N, C-alpha and C positions, 0 to 999 in steps of 0.2 A: 406396732404401736403407732397410732395416729397422733395422739396428743397426750400430754401429761400436765396435771394441775397440782401444784404443791402449795398448801396453805390451809385455810379454814374452809374446806369445800366438802360437798356431798353430791350425790347424783340420784336421779330417778329416771324412769321411762314412762312415756305415754305412747299410744298408738292404737291401731285397730286393723282388723282383717277386712278384706273385700270378698271373702268366701261367705256364702249364705249358710253353709252347713259343712260338717266334716266330709272329707273325700270318702269314696266307696259308698256302699249302701245304696240309698236312693238319690245319690248326688246328681242333680240335673245338669252338672257342668256349667253352672251359672256363676259369673263373677260380677260384682258391682264395680262401678267406676269411682265411687267416693264413699267415705265413711268419716266418722267424727270421734274425737276423744277430748277429754277435759284435763286441764292442768290445775292442780290444787296444792300449792305450796303453802306452808305455814307462814304466819306473819314473822317478819324479820329476815326471811330468806331472800336473797337477791340472785336473779338469773345472771349467770356469767357467760355461758355458752349453750347453744342448742344445735344439735346435729340431726338432720333429717335423713333417714334411710328408707327407701322404698324398694320393693323387690317383687318378683313374680316369675311365672313360667315364660319361656321364650327368650329372645335375644335382647329385648329391652325397650321400654317406653321411658325415655329420658327427659320428658317434659311433662310436668304436672302443675297443679295449682295448690297453694296452701292459703286457706281463707281468701280465695279468689285472686291471689297474687301468683303470677307466673314464676315457676321455678324450673331452672334447667340444671341438670346434673353437673356438678363440678368434678366429680370422680365417678367411675363406674367399675363394677366387678362382674365377672362371669364365671360360670362353673358348668360342668358337664356331668350328667348322671352316668355312672360307669357301666350300667347294665344296658341301657338302650340309647345312650349318647344324646339324650335330650338336653338342650341348652337351658340355662337359667341365668337370671341377671339380678344385680342389686345396684342401686344408685345412691349418691350422697350429695347433700347440699348443706352448707352452713346457713341456718335460718335464725341465727341468734337475734337479729334485730326484729324480725317478725314476732317471735315468741316473746321477746321483752316488751314489745308494744301491746301484745294481747294480755300478758300477765296471766293471772288465774282466769280461766275461762275456757270456752270451747274452741277447738281447732279442727278444721275440716280439710282433709286432703281429697282432691278431686282430679278428674281427667287422667286417671291412671287406668289404662285399658290394655290388657295383655291378650284379649281374645283373638286379635288378628294373627297371633302366632300359633294358635291352636290348629293342628291338623286333625284329620278324622280319628286318628288313634294315638296321637303323640302324648297327650297328658291325661285326658279324662279317663281313658281306659285303664291306665295304671295308677290312677289316684295321685297324680302329681300336679294337678291344676291348682294354682294358688296365686294370690296377690295380696299385698298388705303394706303397711308403713309403720314406722316407729320414730320417735324423737328421743334422743339422749339429752337430758337436761342436766347441766352441771350448775350448781348454785352455791352461794357462800353465805356465811353467817358469822359475825364476829364472836359468837358464843361457841362455835364449833372448836373441837381440838384440831391440832395440826395434822392434816391428812395428806395422802398422796392419791390422786385419782388418775388411773391409767385407762385410756380408751384405745382398745385394739379393734381393728376392723379389716375386712377382706371378704372373701366368700369361699369358705372351705366346705367341702362335702364330707358328710359322714354316711358311708354307704357300704354295706357288706358286699364283698365280691362274690360271696356264695351264701346268701341268706338261707336259713337262719343259723348256719354252722360256723361261719367265720366272722370275727369281730374286727370292725374298723376302729381306729383309734386316732384322736387328735390331741397333741400335747403342746401346751404353751408354758414356757419357763419364764418366771418373773424374777429378775435379778436386781442388784443394787438396792436391796432393802435394808432397813435397820429398824425392825419392829420394836418399839419401846412400850407400846400398849396395844393389846389385841382387842380391846373393847370397841365395838362398833364396826369391826372389819366386815366387809361384805363383797360379794361377787354377783354381777348380773350379766345376762346375755340376751341378745336378740337373735332368734333362730326362726327358720322358715321350714314349713312342710313336715313338721312333726305331727304324727297321728296318734290320737289317744288310744286307739284299739291295737296298736303294735308296740309291744314292750319286750323285745328280746335283747337282753344285755345292754339296755339303753341307760347309761349312767353318766353322772357328772361328779367328778372327784376333785378335791383340793388337798394336796399333799397326801394323796392316797386315801383320803376319807370321803366316802360317798355323801352327796348332799341330797336332801329330800325335805318335803314338808307336806302339809295336808293336801296341797294341790298337785304335788309332784311326787309320785311313788319312787322309791329308790331305784326301781328297774324301768322307769318310764319318765325320764327327765324331759323329753320333748313331746308334749302331749296336748298342745293347743290351749295353754293356760296363761293367765296373767295373775301371778300371785301378789302383785302390788295392789290391784283392785279386788282380788279374790274372785276370779271368774274362770270357768272352763269352757267358755264359748268364744275364745279367740282362735277360731278355726284355722288350722294349718299354719299357725305361728305361735311363738312363745316369747313373752316378756316376763322374765323371772329374775328376782334379786334374792340372794341367799345371805343369811348371817353366817359368817365363817370364823367368828372369833374363837370358837372352840378348836379350830383346826390350824390356827396361826399362833405361834408361840412367841413370847417376848424374846428378843435376841435373834430371831430368824433373819437371815440375809437374803433368802430366796424363797420362792414358792412355786409349786407346779400345779397347773390346771390340766385335767385330763377328761376327755369325753369319749364315750364308746357307744357303738350300736352293732347289733348283729343282724338287723333286718330293716328297720325303719330307715327311709332316706331322709336325711336332715341336712339343711344348709345353715352353717354357723356364719352369721354376718358381723356381729359386734359382741365384744366382751368388755366389760367395765369392772375394774376393781377399786375398792377403797381400802387403804391400809394406813394405819397410824405409823408410817415409816418415817422416822425423824433423822434426816441426814442433811448436811449442807449441800450447796451447789455453787461452787466457786466459778466465777467468770472474771475476765479481765478485759479492760479497754484502755487504749492509749488516748490521753487527753491532749497533750502537747509535747513538743520536742524543743529543748533548749540547746543551743550550741553557739560557739563564737567562731569568727573567721580564722582560718589557718590553724585550726586546732582539731585534734582527734578526740577531744573530750565531749561527750554527748550526755545530756541529762534528760531523763524521761519523767514526765508527770503522767502517772497512770492510776487507774482505779480498779480495785478488787471488790467485787460485789458478791452478795449472797442472797440473790433476789428470789428465784424460784426454788425455795428451800423450805425445809421443815425443821432445821436445827442450825444453831450457830456454827460458823466456820471457826475452828479453833485457832488460837495463837500458835505461831511457829509453823504455819502452813508455808511450804517452800515455794519460791517463785524463781524460775530460771529464765535466762535470756540467751538466745542462740542467734548466731549468724552462720548460715550455710551449715547448720547442724552442729556447730562448734559452740560450746558453752563459753560465754564471755563475761557474764555477771550473774550474781545471785542475790536474792533478797528473801525476806520472810515477813509474814504478818506478825505484828507485835501484840495485838489484843484480839479478843474474840470479835467476829463480825456478826452482828445479830441477823436474824431472818428478815429479809427485805431491806437490809442496810448495805451501804457501800463505804469504803474508806479509800482516801486518796494517798498515794505514795509518791516519793521523789527519789530517784536513784541516778547518780552520776557514774559514768563508766568511761574507760579509755578504750577506744577502738584500735585494735592491733594494726600495725603498719601493713600487714599482709592482706588486710581487707580493702577492697577497692573503694573509690570515693562514693559510689552508689551501691547501696546494699539494702536488704530487707532484714529487719530484726524481728524475731519471733519471741513473744513472751508467753510462758506456760506457767499457770498457777497450779499448785500441787504437783510440782516436779522437782525432784531433789538434784537435778543436774545430769541425770543419766536416763531420763525418759520414764522414770517410775515415780509414783506418788505415795503419800503416806496417809491420806485422808479418804475414807470411803464417802462417795458422793452419790446423789440421786442421778446425776448425769455425768459420766466420765468423758464425754465427747465435746464439751463446750468450754474447755479450759484455756484456749489459745487465742491470742490476738497477734496480728502482724501489722507492721508499718514500714513504709519505704522511707529511707533516710538518704539524703545527699549531703555529704560534708561540704561546708562552705569554704571556698577559697577566694582570696582577694584577687581582683583582676590584675593581669599583667599589663605593662604599658611599654611603649617605645620611648627611648631617650630623645629629648628635644634640644636643639641648639639654642643658644642665647640669641636674642634679637637685638640688633643695633639700629638706631635711628639718629637722625641729625639733631644736634643740640639746638633747641629753639631759643632758649635763654636760661641761664643759670642751671644747666643740666636737665632742663625740661625737654620731653620728646613725645611724639605721637606715634603709636604703634598699631599694627594690624596683625593680630595673632589668631584670627578666626579659623585659619586652615589647620591650626594645631588641634582643633576639636576632633578632626578625623585622623590626623597623622599620629597622635599619641596612642590611639587604640590598637590593640592586637585582636580584639573581638568586636566586630561591627555592632553587636547588640548592646555593648556597654554604653553608658551615658557619661558625658564629660561636662564639667562646670569649672569656671575659673574664679579665683578669689585673690584678694590682696593680702590676706594673712593666713597663716597655717591654721589658727584657731577657727577662723571662718570656714575653711575648707573641711576641717574635721567635723564641725557642727552643721555644715551645709546651710550656712546663713550668709546673707549679703553677697550674693554672687555678682560678678562683673557682667553687666548686661550688654555693654557696647564693646565688642572685641575687635571691631574693624577700625575704630578711631579712638583707641584708648590713650588718654593723655596722662603720662607719668610726670608729675610736677617736679620730682627730683629723681635722679638716677645715680647709681644703679638701683633698680627696684626688682625684688623677687616676686614673681607671679606663681601662685600655687594652683595646681590642677587636681580636682577630685574625679577619679575614674571609678564608676560604680557599676556593679552588676546587681542581681536581684537582692542579695543579702550583704555583700561586702563592698568595701571601697579601698582604694589605694591613693596615696598622695605623692605627687611628683611636682617639680617646679622648674622654672627657667628664669633667666635674668633678662631684664630690659636695661640696656645701656645706651648711652649716647656718645657721639663723637662730634667734634667741631667740624662741620661740613664747610666747604669753601663758600665764602659770601657771594652774593649775587650782585654784580656791578651793572648799574644802568648808565651807559656811557654816552648819553645824550643830555646836554644841559642847554635849556633855553632861558637864559637869565633875563627875562623881559617883564617880570613882575606880574605875570598872569596866574600865578599860583600853580602852574604845571611845569614840572621839571626845572624849577628855578635854581636847584642846587644839584651838585654831583652826589647822587644817592647810591649807597651800597647797603643792601639788606643783609641781615645776619652778620653784622660786623660789630656794632657797639655793645650789644648784649652778650656776645660770645667771646670775641677777641678783645679783652679789656685793655690790653697793652699794645694795641696796634699803632702803627705809624704810617701815614700816607704822605707821599711826595708827588707833586705834579710838576712836569717839565714842559717847556715849550718845544717846538720842533727843532730848535737849535741846541737843545740839551740844557737849557738854563733852568734851574730850580726856581719856580715862581710861587710855590705855596706848599706849606707842610701842615699836616693835621694829626690830631690824636683825640683821646677821649675828652680833652679839655676844650676842644674847638668845635664850632658848628661845621656843617658840611660846606664845602667850597661853593661860593655863589658867583664865581666868574670874575672876582676882583683880585688884582695882584698888588702886593705891597710895594710902594715906591717911596723911598725916603721915609719921611714921617707920615705919609698918607698912603692912599691906595687909589687905584684907578681900574676901570674895566679892562679886562684882557681883551685882546682883539679876537674876533671870531676866527675859528679854525680848529685844527686838530692839535691835541695835547696828549702827553703821555704820562702814565702814572706808575709808581712803584708802591705796592701795598705790602708793608712788613707786618705780618700777623703776630710775630713773636710767639709762635706755638710750636711745640715739639713735632707735631705732625706736618708742619709747613716751615721747614728751615729756610727755604728760599722765598723771596718776595714774589707776590703775584704781579705780573706785568700786563699792561694793556694801554689802550688809548681811549680818549673821549673826544667828543666834538662839541665845541661851544658855539652857540648861535644866539645873538641878542635879538 
């Protein structure tokens, strides 16, 4: 079977021979290279598909023209006559667009030339020289009943091995039927090389019943006729369509087509059947997958369709879900699915722990969970869909140490944690962003942009890190803390009023060590000045009595009591005073 159409369809044939007369007799062994035929569909019929078949003696001419348009065979078939081993061919092309553009009108096939294959005695002497063409036209009409059109093709020979005493037989079994109405059932075939004057046990049967009409005697089914147009001048080819409604019964689930011959050499190229077979055709597709991080719960959004069908899909149609051949979930349709319709489903399932993180899930509609179905369908081989699933896992991360910086003032500090963007990752493909709050990290908003000189106004401060992969993220954090670093002493004082180094300056003292005490001694160990938060920096004056005077230039020594738990001992040093 090449193709199947289910719906409001019917079919017909058009075509013509390239032989100028029947074989034998006064046959001049002359073949034309072109011929014409006309398509005449009734109003309201719409061309859906058109398949061109051309055939002849020899190994094949696979390039022809249809209404002047170059056609190259998309498929080809070959056969050998069993008596003299002569080769024959048939070719196929989908010409739907061309025929749709022509519509009702004349179609010409040209440039079909098989005479180069003829030898002196190969074909003409035994009456097997032929060439011809046919188009199978499938058309639709909303007024038609629901039918099933089956198109079978190939190139089968009917040829008695010992004519006229032995009968050759060709049988085609049609299955998956559900005939609800036999009205309008028909069978058609495209055959080559049938001769009107040879009629030995040449029959066409459906379910054991011989088919015939006024153009086709019961014992001469292949006789160069076209019973669609009503002509017997289709030399060496047959285009015949039979009404078989009397031979198909309501309730039939199969049918058998049988062809026989005891003498005539016949090539069967195409068989087309139309049956009012009303069955559903369930298919399934996966729309989307829902899952959450670090969970083995997976939800599938999927669709069950009944598109190429002639009957609704019944409720209760089973749907099974497999991983590696093991049933893991089950579902059913709840309402009938009409012809041409689809229904979306949602199913949540828990993936067993024995299943790896990456797996393929197989969905089978009309499967009870053991590989068997309960619904007869037009096509039992299109019920499956597969999809690859990878369970989502949150990224792992390395623990990070807290960062310590110097207290700049009132627990403020400046930090560089840019290197943590790499050191926190266990997978180099993960992405890392820093945040000041956990909520920002979870929502991935307001990231910290400057990680090399980040100022924490107060410490300790927690910094949150969002480590992300394609689907999941993890949050970790570290602390920013400050410590009171030793102050910086500038030990040169030039108390000359030039605004440079006029006082004894110590950076990182007053804002950090609020309870400091500073003592300055001269070289003989005499205390000449004390300072704390309440006093300005020493400007080179020493207190004497009720006044003060400039201290002499030279070296002085200081003791700086920070009164801080980290610095139990005073800082000691010297300074140089120069006026």
